[in-house]
C-alpha positions in Angstrom: 3.0 40.8 32.7 2.7 37.9 30.2 4.2 34.5 30.5 5.2 32.4 27.5 4.2 28.9 28.3 5.1 25.6 26.6 2.3 23.0 27.2 3.3 19.6 28.4 2.1 17.8 25.3 3.4 15.4 22.7 1.3 17.0 19.9 3.6 18.5 17.3 1.2 21.4 16.6 1.4 22.4 20.2 5.2 22.6 20.2 5.2 26.4 20.5 4.7 29.0 23.2 1.3 30.3 24.3 0.8 33.6 26.0 -0.9 33.7 29.5 -1.5 36.6 31.8 0.2 36.5 35.2 -2.4 37.4 37.9 -1.3 39.7 40.7 -1.7 37.0 43.3 0.8 34.7 41.5 3.2 37.4 40.4 5.7 36.6 43.1 5.6 32.9 42.2 5.7 32.9 38.4 9.2 33.1 37.0 11.1 31.6 34.1 11.2 27.9 34.7 7.9 27.7 36.7 5.7 24.7 36.3 2.1 26.1 35.8 -1.5 25.0 35.2 -3.5 26.9 32.6 -6.8 26.7 30.8 -6.4 25.7 27.1 -8.9 25.7 24.3 -12.3 24.4 25.5 -11.0 21.7 27.7 -12.4 21.5 31.2 -9.3 20.2 32.8 -6.3 22.5 33.3 -3.2 21.8 31.2 0.2 21.7 32.6 3.1 23.7 31.1 6.4 25.4 31.7 7.2 29.2 31.6 10.0 29.8 29.2 9.9 33.6 29.0 8.2 36.6 30.6 7.4 39.8 28.7 5.4 43.0 29.2 2.5 42.5 26.8 0.9 40.2 24.2 -0.8 40.8 20.9 -3.2 38.1 21.7 -6.2 37.9 24.1 -4.5 35.9 26.8 -6.1 33.8 29.5 -4.7 33.8 33.1 -2.4 31.3 34.7 -4.5 29.5 37.4 -2.0 27.7 39.5 1.8 27.4 40.1 3.6 24.3 41.2 5.8 26.1 43.7 8.2 23.2 44.2 9.4 23.0 40.6 11.7 25.6 39.0 13.9 24.9 36.0 17.0 26.9 35.4 17.0 29.3 32.4 20.1 27.6 31.1 18.3 24.3 31.2 15.4 25.7 29.2 17.8 27.0 26.5 19.3 23.6 26.4 15.9 22.0 26.0 15.2 24.4 23.0 18.4 23.4 21.4 17.7 19.7 21.9 14.2 20.1 20.4 15.7 21.5 17.2 18.6 19.1 17.1 16.6 15.9 17.7 13.3 16.9 16.2 11.2 16.5 19.4 8.9 18.6 21.5 10.4 21.2 23.8 8.3 20.0 26.7 9.7 16.5 26.3 13.2 17.9 26.6 12.3 20.1 29.6 11.0 17.1 31.5 14.5 15.6 31.2 15.7 18.4 33.4 13.2 17.6 36.2 14.2 15.5 39.3 13.4 11.7 38.9 9.8 10.9 39.9 8.4 14.4 39.2 8.0 14.4 35.4 4.7 12.4 35.3 1.6 14.4 34.5 -0.3 12.5 37.2 0.4 14.8 40.3 -0.6 12.0 42.7 2.1 9.8 41.4 4.9 12.4 41.7 7.6 12.0 44.2 6.9 14.6 47.0 9.4 16.9 48.4 10.6 15.7 51.8 9.7 18.0 54.7 11.0 17.9 58.3 10.0 19.6 61.5 12.3 22.1 63.3 11.6 23.5 66.8 12.6 27.1 67.6 12.3 29.1 70.8 9.9 32.1 70.7 11.1 33.7 73.9 14.6 34.9 75.0 16.7 33.2 77.7 15.7 35.6 80.5 12.0 35.0 80.0 12.4 31.3 79.9 14.5 31.2 83.1 11.9 33.4 84.8 9.1 31.1 83.7 11.0 28.1 85.1 11.8 29.9 88.4 8.2 31.1 88.9 6.8 27.7 88.1 5.0 28.8 85.0 6.7 25.9 83.4 6.5 23.0 85.8 7.1 19.6 84.4 10.6 18.2 84.1 10.2 17.4 80.4 9.2 20.9 79.5 12.1 22.4 81.5 14.5 19.9 80.0 13.3 20.7 76.5 13.5 24.5 77.0 17.1 24.3 78.4 18.1 22.0 75.6 16.8 24.5 73.1 18.6 27.3 74.8 21.8 25.5 73.9 20.6 24.1 70.5 18.0 26.4 69.1 16.4 25.3 65.8 16.6 21.6 66.3 15.1 18.8 64.2 12.1 17.2 66.0 13.7 13.8 65.6 16.8 15.0 67.4 14.7 16.4 70.3 13.2 13.0 70.8 16.6 11.4 70.8 18.7 13.9 72.8 16.2 15.6 75.1 14.0 12.5 75.6 10.7 14.3 75.1 7.7 13.5 72.9 5.5 15.4 70.6 2.9 16.2 73.3 5.6 18.2 75.3 6.5 20.2 72.3 2.9 20.8 71.4 2.1 22.1 75.0 5.1 24.5 74.9 4.0 25.7 71.4 0.4 26.3 72.7 1.8 28.3 75.6 4.0 30.4 73.2 7.4 29.2 74.3 8.3 27.4 71.0 7.2 27.2 67.4 7.3 24.3 65.0 8.5 25.1 61.5 8.1 22.7 58.6 11.0 23.0 56.1 11.5 21.2 52.8 14.7 19.2 52.4 16.1 18.9 48.9 16.3 15.2 47.8 19.7 14.2 46.5 19.8 10.7 45.1 23.6 10.8 44.9 24.3 12.0 48.4 25.6 8.6 49.6 26.9 7.4 46.3 30.7 7.4 46.0 31.8 8.2 42.4 35.4 7.4 41.6 37.2 9.1 38.7 37.9 6.6 35.9 40.6 6.6 33.3 40.0 6.6 29.6 39.6 3.1 28.3 42.0 1.9 25.7 40.3 0.6 22.5 41.1 -2.7 21.1 42.4 -2.9 17.5 39.0 -3.8 16.2 37.3 -1.0 18.2 39.9 1.5 17.1 39.3 0.6 13.4 35.6 0.9 13.8 35.9 4.2 15.6 38.3 5.6 13.0 36.0 4.6 10.1 33.0 6.4 11.7 35.2 9.4 12.7 36.5 9.8 9.2 32.9 9.9 7.8 32.0 12.6 10.3 35.0 14.7 9.4 34.2 14.3 5.7 30.5 15.2 6.3 29.4 12.0 4.6 26.0 10.3 4.7 27.0 6.9 5.9 25.5 3.8 7.6 27.5 1.5 9.9 26.6 -1.9 11.4 28.4 -2.4 14.6 28.7 -5.8 16.3 29.3 -5.8 20.0 30.9 -8.4 22.2 27.5 -8.8 23.9 26.1 -10.0 20.6 23.8 -7.0 20.5 23.7 -5.3 17.2 23.1 -1.5 16.9 22.6 0.2 13.6 23.9 3.8 13.7 23.0 6.2 11.0 24.7 9.6 10.8 22.9 12.2 8.8 24.4 15.5 7.9 22.8 18.4 6.1 
């Protein structure tokens, strides 16, 4: 299989797709929207890019994708939007794609990217009868271990931070039970949502003043008539913005 990759570059002559083979060991990870690292030209360092299409074969001698950033996938609809934006605003597709990425992850410097948050969950590895038998036969002896196991019997799959708070046991107790095969610790990524605690209220349409309505109508008429026009707008903040509307 061949992946069509857009390189993360500002160079206009690189604003096109390049074909790369998908190696078997990465076949399950590479998909449309994947963020990948590939060899390019004679450069020693790998180049970063985005998979925008996957096809059966290529008419070129394609190099292989070396690495996949498994934490970054961009929706196919977002890629199509990026292509449209590139044509509409005369910019590189890669610049538009990066607008679809979560804040803090668009930089090419991997060390400076915002990392996905991961948390520890604790799960039982034995059923209730085995655990009760282990407690009765003194295979599990300490009060903390018994308290933790019985807490997990009622609340299996618990955040480690909640175990510390509600079962009043520390990491060493969990580690001992993990070593003896009673529990397992699973790291899971938690999606960051910068708006989770932000309350957004629906606003009503603002009513334009007479001056604003006149300015809006003048610009709107020029758009409707497909005119090439320039407008100089003076805002109440004393900032001046020159808007140019160009129509083909």
